[in-house]
All heavy atoms as an XYZ file, in Angstrom:
748
protein
N       0.794     -1.192     -0.052
C      -0.050      0.009     -0.002
C       0.824      1.307     -0.013
O       1.806      1.297      0.753
C      -0.899     -0.007      1.260
C      -2.072      0.845      1.211
S      -3.263      0.479     -0.057
C      -4.220      1.896     -0.126
N       0.518      2.189     -0.854
C       1.272      3.435     -1.000
C       0.923      4.545     -0.111
O      -0.353      4.637      0.103
C       1.150      3.880     -2.471
C       1.817      3.013     -3.600
C       1.554      3.578     -5.012
C       3.379      3.010     -3.318
N       1.762      5.243      0.430
C       1.337      6.339      1.362
C       0.966      7.607      0.422
O       1.317      7.503     -0.754
C       2.516      6.856      2.263
O       3.635      7.253      1.476
C       2.972      5.607      3.113
N       0.417      8.697      0.911
C       0.132      9.776      0.183
C       1.354     10.464     -0.390
O       1.287     10.987     -1.554
N       2.364     10.468      0.303
C       3.632     11.041     -0.054
C       4.184     10.328     -1.336
O       4.627     10.851     -2.377
C       4.734     11.142      0.988
C       5.922     11.902      0.759
C       6.805     11.924      1.995
C       8.076     12.914      1.665
N       8.698     12.964      2.894
N       4.160      8.904     -1.240
C       4.736      8.191     -2.370
C       3.832      8.311     -3.638
O       4.332      8.352     -4.650
C       4.695      6.730     -1.953
C       5.602      6.379     -0.912
C       5.598      4.973     -0.201
O       4.532      4.418     -0.119
N       6.736      4.369      0.158
N       2.502      8.390     -3.435
C       1.704      8.604     -4.538
C       1.862     10.012     -5.274
O       1.886     10.060     -6.451
C       0.119      8.538     -4.035
C      -0.276      7.110     -3.970
C      -1.737      7.074     -3.665
C      -2.334      5.681     -3.411
N      -3.694      5.507     -3.239
N       2.039     10.917     -4.336
C       2.477     12.321     -4.957
C       3.749     12.233     -5.784
O       3.755     12.837     -6.942
C       2.608     13.354     -3.846
C       1.370     14.155     -3.543
C       1.640     15.356     -2.739
N       2.556     15.223     -1.672
C       2.223     14.743     -0.374
N       0.927     14.340     -0.188
N       3.173     14.658      0.500
N       4.672     11.495     -5.278
C       5.961     11.447     -6.058
C       5.836     10.593     -7.330
O       6.261     11.102     -8.392
C       6.957     10.539     -5.046
C       8.265     10.137     -5.737
C       9.234     11.084     -6.076
C       8.474      8.827     -6.189
C      10.405     10.703     -6.648
C       9.570      8.541     -6.772
C      10.575      9.402     -7.011
N       4.970      9.616     -7.210
C       4.775      8.800     -8.521
C       3.934      9.581     -9.420
O       4.191      9.471    -10.726
C       3.988      7.453     -8.235
C       4.855      6.455     -7.420
C       4.044      5.409     -6.894
C       6.078      5.933     -8.251
N       2.956     10.317     -9.029
C       2.133     11.299     -9.951
C       3.067     12.213    -10.598
O       2.902     12.402    -11.773
C       1.083     11.962     -9.203
C      -0.024     11.092     -8.826
C      -1.359     11.831     -8.517
N      -1.137     12.776     -7.443
C      -1.575     12.637     -6.182
N      -2.029     11.519     -5.870
N      -1.311     13.559     -5.301
N       3.924     12.689     -9.921
C       4.948     13.763    -10.486
C       5.818     13.031    -11.658
O       6.056     13.695    -12.570
C       5.796     14.438     -9.499
O       6.800     13.555     -9.084
N       6.208     11.781    -11.226
C       7.156     11.076    -12.238
C       6.315     10.734    -13.545
O       6.743     10.610    -14.691
C       7.678      9.787    -11.653
C       8.667     10.115    -10.589
C       9.946     10.726    -11.260
C      10.965     10.847    -10.216
N      12.175     11.637    -10.700
N       4.904     10.386    -13.316
C       4.146      9.863    -14.339
C       3.471     11.000    -15.219
O       3.162     10.836    -16.373
C       2.945      9.043    -13.768
N       3.683     12.258    -14.881
C       3.090     13.387    -15.523
C       3.567     13.411    -16.963
O       2.749     13.759    -17.851
C       3.412     14.702    -14.747
C       2.846     15.850    -15.419
N       1.549     16.171    -15.505
C       3.407     16.871    -16.191
C       1.300     17.349    -16.189
N       2.464     17.834    -16.607
N       4.894     13.152    -17.152
C       5.484     13.368    -18.441
C       5.419     12.171    -19.322
O       5.851     12.158    -20.499
C       7.072     13.689    -18.270
C       7.234     15.009    -17.463
N       6.809     16.227    -17.892
C       7.628     15.174    -16.303
C       7.109     17.098    -16.959
N       7.509     16.471    -15.993
N       4.893     11.099    -18.687
C       4.864      9.765    -19.668
C       3.544      9.884    -20.654
O       2.558     10.551    -20.312
C       4.642      8.604    -18.709
C       5.625      8.294    -17.653
C       5.362      7.110    -16.776
C       7.065      7.916    -18.366
N       3.665      8.986    -21.613
C       2.532      8.894    -22.510
C       1.890      7.565    -22.306
O       2.780      6.647    -21.958
C       3.090      9.081    -24.001
C       3.487     10.356    -24.406
O       2.820     11.386    -23.920
N       4.519     10.497    -25.136
N       0.613      7.521    -22.501
C       0.034      6.117    -22.325
C       0.624      5.149    -23.400
O       0.714      5.473    -24.566
C      -1.469      6.395    -22.632
C      -1.709      7.906    -22.307
C      -0.351      8.571    -22.693
N       0.841      3.908    -22.848
C       1.483      2.936    -23.719
C       0.430      1.764    -24.099
O       0.677      0.906    -25.006
C       2.874      2.405    -23.288
C       2.595      1.665    -21.936
C       3.878      3.389    -23.241
C       3.926      0.902    -21.594
N      -0.698      1.804    -23.466
C      -1.703      0.771    -23.613
C      -3.011      1.465    -23.612
O      -3.306      2.457    -23.128
C      -1.802     -0.186    -22.412
C      -0.585     -1.172    -22.411
C       0.363     -1.018    -21.557
C      -0.591     -2.284    -23.368
C       1.435     -1.935    -21.563
C       0.328     -3.140    -23.355
C       1.453     -2.959    -22.460
N      -4.000      0.937    -24.551
C      -5.353      1.470    -24.655
C      -6.301      0.405    -24.353
O      -6.052     -0.765    -24.880
C      -5.517      2.016    -26.001
C      -4.649      3.169    -26.289
C      -5.028      3.641    -27.741
O      -5.348      2.927    -28.753
N      -4.728      4.980    -27.955
N      -7.308      0.655    -23.571
C      -8.446     -0.362    -23.303
C      -9.594      0.097    -24.088
O     -10.032      1.300    -23.954
C      -8.687     -0.380    -21.863
C      -9.903     -1.345    -21.580
C      -7.601     -0.682    -20.869
N     -10.043     -0.652    -25.134
C     -11.091     -0.344    -25.858
C     -12.355     -1.155    -25.705
O     -12.696     -1.451    -24.582
N     -12.954     -1.391    -26.795
C     -14.340     -2.050    -26.709
C     -14.240     -3.575    -26.094
O     -15.157     -4.116    -25.442
C     -14.834     -2.281    -28.176
C     -16.358     -2.707    -28.171
C     -16.877     -2.604    -29.620
C     -18.368     -2.721    -29.635
N     -18.983     -2.510    -30.933
N     -13.076     -4.170    -26.338
C     -12.859     -5.525    -25.859
C     -12.758     -5.625    -24.291
O     -12.800     -6.651    -23.629
N     -12.471     -4.344    -23.725
C     -12.183     -4.415    -22.188
C     -10.891     -5.023    -21.809
O      -9.943     -5.130    -22.590
N     -10.755     -5.394    -20.697
C      -9.457     -6.055    -20.112
C      -9.613     -7.589    -20.187
O     -10.490     -8.194    -19.805
C      -9.356     -5.670    -18.627
C      -8.123     -6.366    -18.044
C      -9.191     -4.249    -18.395
N      -8.537     -8.220    -20.914
C      -8.528     -9.626    -20.875
C      -7.172    -10.081    -20.455
O      -6.263     -9.346    -20.079
C      -8.754    -10.018    -22.494
C      -7.909     -9.325    -23.447
O      -6.668     -9.083    -23.089
N      -8.217     -9.100    -24.606
N      -6.968    -11.304    -20.449
C      -5.782    -11.993    -20.027
C      -4.552    -11.631    -20.698
O      -3.486    -11.449    -20.166
C      -5.828    -13.648    -20.061
C      -6.860    -14.180    -19.169
C      -6.582    -13.772    -17.642
O      -5.358    -13.990    -17.233
O      -7.473    -13.534    -16.862
N      -4.678    -11.516    -22.114
C      -3.602    -11.081    -22.838
C      -2.990     -9.717    -22.540
O      -1.833     -9.421    -22.351
C      -3.834    -11.233    -24.301
C      -2.649    -11.032    -25.228
O      -1.564    -11.451    -24.914
N      -2.859    -10.490    -26.494
N      -4.032     -8.711    -22.323
C      -3.678     -7.415    -21.894
C      -2.967     -7.403    -20.470
O      -1.955     -6.727    -20.417
C      -4.846     -6.511    -21.939
C      -4.495     -5.150    -21.371
S      -6.105     -4.005    -21.564
C      -5.751     -3.494    -23.321
N      -3.474     -8.097    -19.675
C      -2.942     -8.189    -18.344
C      -1.440     -8.712    -18.286
O      -0.641     -8.129    -17.660
C      -3.814     -9.071    -17.380
C      -5.138     -8.307    -16.995
C      -3.188     -9.396    -16.035
C      -6.096     -8.980    -16.178
N      -1.299     -9.725    -19.121
C       0.125    -10.231    -19.261
C       1.092     -9.139    -19.845
O       2.128     -9.018    -19.353
C       0.027    -11.456    -20.194
C       1.424    -12.219    -20.362
C       1.227    -13.393    -21.195
C       2.516    -14.059    -21.405
N       2.885    -13.985    -22.815
N       0.651     -8.525    -20.847
C       1.432     -7.489    -21.507
C       1.720     -6.359    -20.605
O       2.735     -5.764    -20.579
C       0.871     -7.043    -22.867
C       0.863     -8.037    -23.985
C       0.107     -7.472    -25.278
O      -0.563     -6.530    -25.215
N       0.435     -8.207    -26.280
N       0.630     -5.816    -19.942
C       0.797     -4.737    -18.936
C       1.856     -5.140    -17.712
O       2.693     -4.350    -17.291
C      -0.423     -4.289    -18.343
C      -0.370     -3.305    -17.175
C      -1.245     -3.584    -19.451
N       1.683     -6.379    -17.391
C       2.653     -6.967    -16.269
C       3.998     -6.939    -16.768
O       5.000     -6.473    -16.049
C       2.070     -8.262    -15.863
O       2.882     -8.717    -14.860
N       4.224     -7.319    -17.945
C       5.724     -7.335    -18.599
C       6.091     -5.961    -18.762
O       7.310     -5.702    -18.326
C       5.767     -8.063    -19.902
C       5.539     -9.507    -19.829
C       5.282    -10.046    -21.122
O       5.296     -9.398    -22.145
O       5.053    -11.402    -21.101
N       5.291     -4.992    -19.118
C       5.770     -3.490    -19.249
C       5.981     -2.923    -17.890
O       6.966     -2.187    -17.738
C       4.538     -2.753    -19.977
N       5.226     -3.340    -16.834
C       5.429     -2.877    -15.563
C       6.794     -3.227    -14.944
O       7.607     -2.539    -14.258
C       4.356     -3.190    -14.577
C       3.125     -2.373    -14.560
C       1.972     -3.064    -13.812
C       3.348     -1.062    -14.050
N       7.154     -4.484    -15.327
C       8.418     -5.121    -14.868
C       9.600     -4.298    -15.530
O      10.679     -4.027    -14.870
C       8.566     -6.643    -15.290
C       9.880     -7.216    -14.882
C      10.095     -7.171    -13.382
O       9.199     -7.326    -12.504
O      11.312     -7.030    -13.093
N       9.437     -3.864    -16.681
C      10.533     -3.238    -17.472
C      10.519     -1.713    -17.067
O      11.572     -1.082    -16.910
C      10.332     -3.302    -18.977
N       9.306     -1.139    -16.790
C       9.318      0.360    -16.524
C       8.975      0.801    -15.182
O       9.235      1.894    -14.857
C       8.379      1.037    -17.522
C       8.674      0.754    -18.916
C       7.423      1.312    -19.812
N       7.591      1.074    -21.225
C       7.507      2.008    -22.099
N       7.124      3.322    -21.698
N       7.801      1.846    -23.306
N       8.303     -0.010    -14.408
C       7.791      0.128    -13.051
C       6.529      1.150    -13.042
O       5.681      1.010    -12.223
C       8.844      0.818    -12.089
C       9.854     -0.138    -11.759
C      10.836      0.341    -10.711
O      11.314      1.579    -10.778
O      11.049     -0.384     -9.694
N       6.518      2.220    -13.812
C       5.430      3.140    -13.830
C       4.835      3.407    -15.302
O       5.732      3.485    -16.094
C       6.043      4.538    -13.286
C       4.990      5.686    -13.037
C       4.113      5.192    -11.889
C       5.748      6.895    -12.581
N       3.721      3.255    -15.413
C       2.996      3.357    -16.712
C       1.704      3.975    -16.697
O       1.037      3.991    -15.742
C       3.130      2.243    -17.488
C       2.446      0.907    -17.099
C       0.990      0.927    -17.645
C       3.170     -0.307    -17.746
N       1.282      4.426    -17.787
C      -0.114      5.143    -18.007
C      -0.888      4.080    -19.008
O      -0.242      3.645    -20.031
C      -0.116      6.342    -18.613
C       0.301      7.569    -17.657
C       0.227      8.876    -18.342
C       0.471      9.982    -17.386
N       0.436     11.271    -18.059
N      -2.234      3.915    -18.699
C      -3.120      3.160    -19.555
C      -4.210      4.139    -19.958
O      -4.808      4.746    -19.095
C      -3.622      1.973    -18.888
C      -4.553      1.275    -19.819
C      -2.456      1.009    -18.552
N      -4.573      4.182    -21.225
C      -5.627      4.995    -21.680
C      -6.833      4.219    -21.980
O      -6.845      3.186    -22.437
C      -5.230      5.837    -23.081
O      -6.200      6.491    -23.530
N      -7.900      4.918    -21.587
C      -9.251      4.133    -21.714
C     -10.020      4.877    -22.896
O     -10.222      6.123    -22.754
C     -10.078      4.178    -20.432
C      -9.451      3.368    -19.309
C     -11.561      3.523    -20.725
C     -10.160      3.602    -17.957
N     -10.329      4.132    -23.983
C     -10.985      4.714    -25.045
C     -12.399      4.910    -24.828
O     -13.026      4.365    -23.895
C     -10.786      3.907    -26.206
C      -9.361      3.684    -26.618
C      -9.299      2.714    -27.899
C      -8.609      4.896    -27.106
N     -12.992      5.857    -25.586
C     -14.413      6.200    -25.450
C     -15.392      5.097    -25.694
O     -16.428      4.941    -25.137
C     -14.939      7.403    -26.384
C     -14.292      8.719    -25.682
C     -14.703      9.836    -26.560
O     -15.191      9.738    -27.624
N     -14.528     11.040    -25.980
N     -14.916      4.125    -26.583
C     -15.775      3.038    -26.887
C     -15.709      1.801    -25.871
O     -16.401      0.912    -26.041
C     -15.588      2.521    -28.371
C     -14.189      1.905    -28.458
O     -13.388      2.008    -27.520
N     -14.014      1.349    -29.505
N     -14.965      2.148    -24.800
C     -14.877      0.901    -23.777
C     -16.210      0.870    -23.139
O     -16.700      1.846    -22.622
C     -13.672      1.343    -22.840
S     -13.555      0.002    -21.560
N     -16.694     -0.349    -22.937
C     -18.044     -0.540    -22.356
C     -18.018     -0.591    -20.743
O     -19.062     -0.432    -20.257
C     -18.735     -1.878    -22.807
C     -18.989     -1.647    -24.507
C     -19.175     -3.069    -25.075
O     -18.947     -4.051    -24.357
O     -19.470     -3.064    -26.212
N     -16.793     -0.847    -20.268
C     -16.622     -0.868    -18.753
C     -16.316      0.499    -18.095
O     -15.914      1.348    -18.808
C     -15.422     -1.879    -18.336
C     -15.718     -3.326    -18.908
O     -16.861     -3.720    -19.089
O     -14.642     -3.899    -19.333
N     -16.796      0.509    -16.851
C     -16.527      1.881    -16.218
C     -14.937      1.917    -16.049
O     -14.339      0.919    -15.678
C     -17.293      1.769    -14.825
C     -18.697      1.966    -14.979
C     -19.171      3.195    -15.409
O     -18.511      4.345    -15.034
O     -20.062      3.275    -16.335
N     -14.580      3.080    -15.919
C     -13.094      3.281    -15.676
C     -12.452      2.819    -14.292
O     -11.423      2.162    -14.228
C     -12.585      4.763    -15.995
C     -13.187      5.734    -15.071
C     -12.650      7.114    -15.494
C     -13.640      8.127    -14.681
N     -13.276      9.556    -15.101
N     -13.388      2.863    -13.348
C     -12.961      2.242    -12.054
C     -12.846      0.783    -12.075
O     -11.849      0.107    -11.505
C     -14.023      2.727    -10.935
C     -13.994      4.129    -10.680
O     -13.065      4.872    -10.928
O     -15.088      4.674    -10.261
N     -13.692      0.099    -12.889
C     -13.534     -1.428    -12.870
C     -12.396     -1.826    -13.664
O     -11.867     -2.789    -13.339
C     -14.933     -1.768    -13.626
C     -16.165     -1.526    -12.737
O     -16.077     -1.383    -11.634
O     -17.231     -1.484    -13.360
N     -12.203     -1.023    -14.754
C     -10.950     -1.255    -15.624
C      -9.744     -1.136    -14.714
O      -8.804     -2.033    -14.845
C     -10.940     -0.329    -16.752
C      -9.574     -0.515    -17.558
C     -12.084     -0.590    -17.869
N      -9.681     -0.034    -14.054
C      -8.467      0.215    -13.075
C      -8.237     -0.927    -12.182
O      -7.157     -1.430    -11.884
C      -8.645      1.531    -12.355
N      -9.275     -1.377    -11.470
C      -9.346     -2.538    -10.508
C      -8.819     -3.801    -11.191
O      -8.106     -4.480    -10.665
C     -10.581     -2.570     -9.760
C     -10.885     -1.430     -8.695
C     -12.184     -1.663     -8.171
C     -12.496     -0.395     -7.167
N     -13.810     -0.243     -7.012
N      -9.473     -4.111    -12.324
C      -9.064     -5.296    -13.138
C      -7.580     -5.366    -13.330
O      -6.754     -6.275    -13.220
C      -9.948     -5.346    -14.287
N      -7.082     -4.106    -13.840
C      -5.658     -4.095    -14.322
C      -4.740     -4.233    -13.121
O      -3.731     -4.953    -12.967
C      -5.454     -2.801    -15.110
C      -5.830     -2.880    -16.564
C      -5.478     -1.365    -17.157
C      -4.993     -3.875    -17.356
N      -5.062     -3.396    -11.956
C      -4.253     -3.415    -10.851
C      -4.176     -4.833    -10.093
O      -3.297     -5.301     -9.746
C      -4.767     -2.409     -9.878
N      -5.520     -5.477    -10.116
C      -5.544     -6.702     -9.470
C      -4.868     -7.827    -10.275
O      -4.186     -8.692     -9.767
N      -5.007     -7.818    -11.563
C      -4.397     -8.762    -12.431
C      -2.893     -8.713    -12.489
O      -2.253     -9.731    -12.587
N      -2.395     -7.509    -12.485
C      -0.926     -7.324    -12.460
C      -0.324     -7.373    -11.142
O       0.922     -7.238    -11.028
C      -0.575     -6.133    -13.346
O      -1.049     -4.952    -12.661
C      -1.008     -6.253    -14.740
N      -1.120     -7.209    -10.092
C      -0.733     -7.089     -8.600
C       0.112     -5.859     -8.567
O       1.205     -5.722     -7.925
C       0.167     -8.302     -8.238
C      -0.598     -9.568     -8.095
C       0.319    -10.758     -7.716
C      -0.566    -12.052     -7.790
N      -1.117    -12.421     -9.016
N      -0.390     -4.686     -9.202
C       0.235     -3.397     -9.187
C      -0.500     -2.512     -8.171
O      -1.669     -2.773     -7.856
C       0.309     -2.797    -10.683
N       0.086     -1.426     -7.942
C      -0.688     -0.314     -7.141
C      -1.315      0.611     -8.129
O      -0.749      1.047     -9.053
C       0.258      0.356     -6.256
C       1.020     -0.363     -5.134
C       0.083     -0.638     -3.982
O      -1.050      0.100     -3.933
O       0.358     -1.431     -3.158
N      -2.622      0.894     -7.847
C      -3.178      2.089     -8.608
C      -2.804      3.358     -8.050
O      -3.177      3.710     -6.866
C      -4.675      1.812     -8.568
C      -5.554      2.835     -9.240
C      -5.271      2.884    -10.731
C      -7.022      2.571     -8.970
N      -2.020      4.103     -8.794
C      -1.628      5.394     -8.323
C      -2.626      6.631     -8.405
O      -2.926      7.307     -7.606
C      -0.365      5.912     -9.046
C       0.067      7.321     -8.629
C       0.807      4.881     -8.731
N      -3.340      6.563     -9.609
C      -4.184      7.625    -10.042
C      -5.027      7.310    -11.130
O      -4.717      6.597    -12.042
C      -3.352      8.852    -10.412
C      -4.146     10.063    -10.785
C      -3.174     11.211    -11.129
O      -2.120     11.106    -11.634
N      -3.610     12.425    -10.738
N      -6.355      7.909    -11.122
C      -7.257      7.770    -12.389
C      -7.647      9.247    -12.552
O      -8.193      9.863    -11.650
C      -8.385      7.018    -12.023
C      -8.196      5.520    -11.624
C      -9.457      7.054    -13.244
C      -9.454      4.791    -11.218
N      -7.180      9.726    -13.658
C      -7.418     11.118    -13.991
C      -8.001     11.153    -15.500
O      -7.351     10.762    -16.371
C      -6.258     12.025    -13.779
C      -6.634     13.465    -14.124
C      -5.037     11.632    -14.677
C      -5.732     14.471    -13.461
N      -9.336     11.598    -15.478
C      -9.961     11.522    -16.786
C     -10.018     10.148    -17.304
O     -10.641      9.318    -16.567
N      -9.528      9.779    -18.463
C      -9.551      8.391    -19.018
C      -8.196      7.944    -19.014
O      -7.826      7.039    -19.772
C     -10.117      8.379    -20.384
C     -11.706      8.709    -20.364
O     -12.238      8.282    -19.347
N     -12.164      9.120    -21.506
N      -7.341      8.315    -18.034
C      -5.914      7.741    -17.875
C      -5.731      7.084    -16.569
O      -6.236      7.718    -15.579
C      -4.922      8.886    -18.119
C      -5.045      9.661    -19.415
C      -3.473      8.352    -18.015
C      -4.730      8.874    -20.602
N      -5.271      5.849    -16.620
C      -4.961      5.113    -15.286
C      -3.398      5.146    -15.241
O      -2.667      4.876    -16.075
C      -5.410      3.814    -15.389
C      -6.979      3.702    -15.555
C      -5.085      3.010    -14.083
C      -7.382      2.384    -16.005
N      -2.908      5.525    -13.958
C      -1.453      5.373    -13.681
C      -1.250      4.179    -12.844
O      -1.897      4.084    -11.659
C      -0.907      6.670    -13.063
C       0.627      6.550    -12.755
C      -1.268      7.823    -13.913
N      -0.445      3.261    -13.179
C      -0.055      2.021    -12.310
C       1.449      1.969    -12.008
O       2.230      2.357    -12.791
C      -0.378      0.766    -13.115
C      -1.847      0.567    -13.540
C      -2.030     -0.580    -14.495
C      -2.719      0.264    -12.280
N       1.707      1.402    -10.799
C       3.118      1.302    -10.362
C       3.164     -0.144     -9.695
O       2.472     -0.651     -9.021
C       3.358      2.391     -9.264
C       4.699      2.041     -8.618
C       5.901      2.375     -9.139
C       4.691      1.425     -7.354
C       7.159      2.109     -8.574
C       5.984      1.240     -6.713
C       7.139      1.498     -7.255
O       8.270      1.081     -6.668
N       4.334     -0.644    -10.236
C       4.672     -1.952     -9.525
C       6.291     -2.011     -9.458
O       6.881     -1.738    -10.498
C       4.253     -3.180    -10.361
C       4.459     -4.435     -9.715
C       4.004     -5.659    -10.566
C       4.315     -6.991     -9.828
N       3.897     -8.121    -10.646
N       6.774     -2.274     -8.250
C       8.184     -2.329     -8.046
C       8.879     -3.546     -8.853
O       8.237     -4.458     -8.872
C       8.541     -2.547     -6.551
C      10.000     -2.333     -6.236
C      10.260     -2.503     -4.776
O       9.365     -1.996     -3.908
O      11.257     -2.979     -4.459
N       9.855     -3.181     -9.561
C      10.610     -4.150    -10.495
C      11.410     -5.041     -9.752
O      12.145     -4.671     -8.803
C      11.241     -3.536    -11.633
O      11.804     -4.451    -12.473
N      11.596     -6.254    -10.061
C      12.382     -7.163     -9.447
C      13.829     -7.070    -10.156
O      14.903     -7.164     -9.469
C      11.892     -8.584     -9.524
C      10.725     -8.885     -8.670
C      10.137    -10.330     -8.860
C       8.945    -10.466     -8.102
N       7.693     -9.794     -8.592
N      13.884     -7.074    -11.395
C      15.078     -7.036    -12.121
C      15.758     -5.602    -12.258
O      16.997     -5.548    -11.799
C      14.886     -7.608    -13.593
C      14.282     -8.984    -13.557
C      15.179    -10.121    -13.175
O      16.364     -9.945    -13.619
O      14.675    -10.848    -12.279
N      15.066     -4.698    -12.844
C      15.685     -3.381    -13.071
C      14.927     -2.215    -12.414
O      14.039     -1.615    -12.876
C      15.776     -2.981    -14.610
C      14.674     -3.526    -15.443
O      13.860     -4.519    -14.950
N      14.275     -2.937    -16.520
N      15.320     -2.010    -11.131
C      14.720     -1.164    -10.164
C      15.165      0.282    -10.660
O      16.331      0.529    -10.670
C      15.050     -1.513     -8.781
C      14.223     -0.587     -7.796
C      14.052     -1.460     -6.536
C      13.618     -0.624     -5.401
N      12.292      0.229     -5.904
N      14.330      1.220    -10.935
C      14.577      2.555    -11.362
C      14.135      3.522    -10.409
O      14.821      4.576    -10.136
C      13.981      2.850    -12.736
C      14.353      1.881    -13.781
C      13.626      2.092    -14.922
O      12.509      2.622    -14.969
N      13.975      1.334    -16.082
N      12.887      3.501     -9.841
C      12.340      4.540     -8.923
C      12.683      4.108     -7.424
O      12.418      2.909     -7.020
C      10.902      4.666     -9.130
C      10.465      5.190    -10.603
C       8.952      5.107    -10.668
C      10.987      6.532    -10.808
N      13.119      5.071     -6.646
C      13.202      4.815     -5.152
C      12.146      5.785     -4.656
O      12.198      6.983     -4.630
C      14.702      5.260     -4.771
C      15.675      4.283     -5.303
C      14.675      5.210     -3.235
C      16.801      4.787     -5.990
N      11.274      5.045     -3.894
C      10.101      5.878     -3.247
C      10.522      6.575     -1.978
O      11.380      6.033     -1.252
C       8.939      4.938     -2.888
C       8.227      4.047     -4.223
C       7.280      3.117     -3.630
C       7.716      5.195     -4.965
N      10.036      7.738     -1.756
C      10.345      8.440     -0.613
C       9.896      7.839      0.726
O       8.878      7.123      0.686
C       9.710      9.870     -0.799
C       8.708      9.695     -1.703
C       8.979      8.492     -2.550
């Protein structure tokens, strides 16, 4: 569980990132969870964009992605989800 200070730090780091995944009409599936999990291992922090044609609520999408990848949900702002998961191999971010 992240503290408020850690979430603020991660939000500031994520501000300059571009979303690398998009959730569309198909919603969240096993393949997407696997790919997001691999990307989190490589990057630790990433953004996921929710398209307008997505049939699921953004809160449900965020919970499904965070639960499936065992990542922390940092923020949901508009249609963008920010996820963080500490990397085992290539650690880049040191949380305050």
